[in-house]
C-alpha positions, 0 to 999 in steps of 0.5 A, a space after each residue: 494493531 495500528 499500521 505504524 505498529 505493523 510496519 515495525 514488526 519483523 518481516 519483509 513487506 510487499 512495498 519493500 519487495 516492490 523497490 527491489 523489482 522496480 528499482 534495484 537492491 542498491 536503492 532498497 538497501 539505501 532506504 532500509 539503512 537510512 530509515 525507509 521511504 521519505 514520508 510526504 503529504 500524499 502518503 499521509 493522505 493515503 493512510 488517512 483515507 484508508 483508515 476513515 473508509 475502512 475503520 471510520 469509528 476508530 479514525 480519531 484514535 490515530 488521526 487528528 484534524 488540524 485547526 484552521 488558523 493562520 500560522 503566519 501570525 503569532 496567535 495562529 502559530 500558538 494555536 497550532 503548536 498547542 494542537 500538535 502538543 495535545 495530539 503528539 501521539 496521532 498523525 495530523 492531516 489538514 482540514 481540507 484533506 479531511 473534508 475530501 476524505 469524508 466526501 470520498 467515503 460518502 461516495 463509497 457508501 453510494 457505490 453498493 458493490 464497493 461498500 459491500 466488498 470493503 465490509 468484513 475483517 479489516 486490517 488483519 495482519 499475517 506473518 509467515 516464513 517462506 519455505 524456500 528461502 527461510 525469509 520472514 514475510 508479512 502482509 496486511 490486507 485491507 479487507 477480507 470478505 466473501 462475495 458470491 460464495 467465494 472468499 476474497 482479499 480486497 485492497 482499497 486504492 486511491 487513483 487519479 482516474 478510473 477511466 479505462 486504462 488509467 488504473 491498469 497503468 498504476 497496476 504495472 507501475 506500482 507492481 499491484 500484481 505482485 501484491 495480489 500474489 504475495 497477499 494470497 500466499 501469506 493468507 494461505 500460509 496462515 489459514 490454508 484457504 484459497 482466496 481471490 483478490 479484488 481492487 477497489 479503486 477510487 478517484 481522488 478528485 470530485 466526483 470521487 468515482 469508484 470502480 471495482 476490479 476482480 483479478 483473474 486467477 492468471 493475474 494472481 498466479 503471475 503475481 505469485 511468480 513476481 513474489 518468488 522472483 522478489 523474495 529470491 532476489 532479496 534472499 540472494 542479496 542478504 546472504 551475499 551482502 551484495 546490494 548491487 545497482 543497475 550494473 546487475 549481480 554479474 556486472 552487466 552494462 546497458 547499450 545506449 541507442 539513439 532515441 527512436 531506435 529499437 
């Protein structure tokens, strides 16, 4: 199953629940009714890098690399149009992005622990029905592997920097903790086995350094609590058709104070 096919299957995903917690149910409902998040080159790059690093042999079944041609000219426009028509069933990335992804993959190969952790069962999809709310959920771990006698779910992330504190800010901003708890729950509901969780982060600029982050059990448990908060909120909004915004479910308000005040 491709990622595109997976996204079309029934079930609430981690990225959808993140919108509920990071923004509001109103934002979530707007995105869902308007066809989802607006796509851009950054998202395409992320999908392509995941595919190449995790499933290099299958990369060109889903992606095509655009030819270098001057699309401002009549000849260049025709070359590109012919290419697009020939690859209408694939996602297109630029030659520059492809060369960057190749360099990132080479650096992962030169980082033994990262490559070991990204080798295993890749892109496996899991669905389950949440017992408490009855909502259908789904997760798709990048890789399932074993390290030092324990089974792990491994997620590959691209990042601006792996310096101390930088990726940690992304963890908070994008609710990666929620991901760890939800993914562990989803795989457990299907396998009845307990998994640890690991992030393999890699910088998007030369020298494309990678860093491995082992999540503590406390981190994952807190992520599960975030999942419970998110899925319960989703269930409430769905049942009551109450997709409220910043005012909150009970019509709360926000006090405005001068900058610098606590």
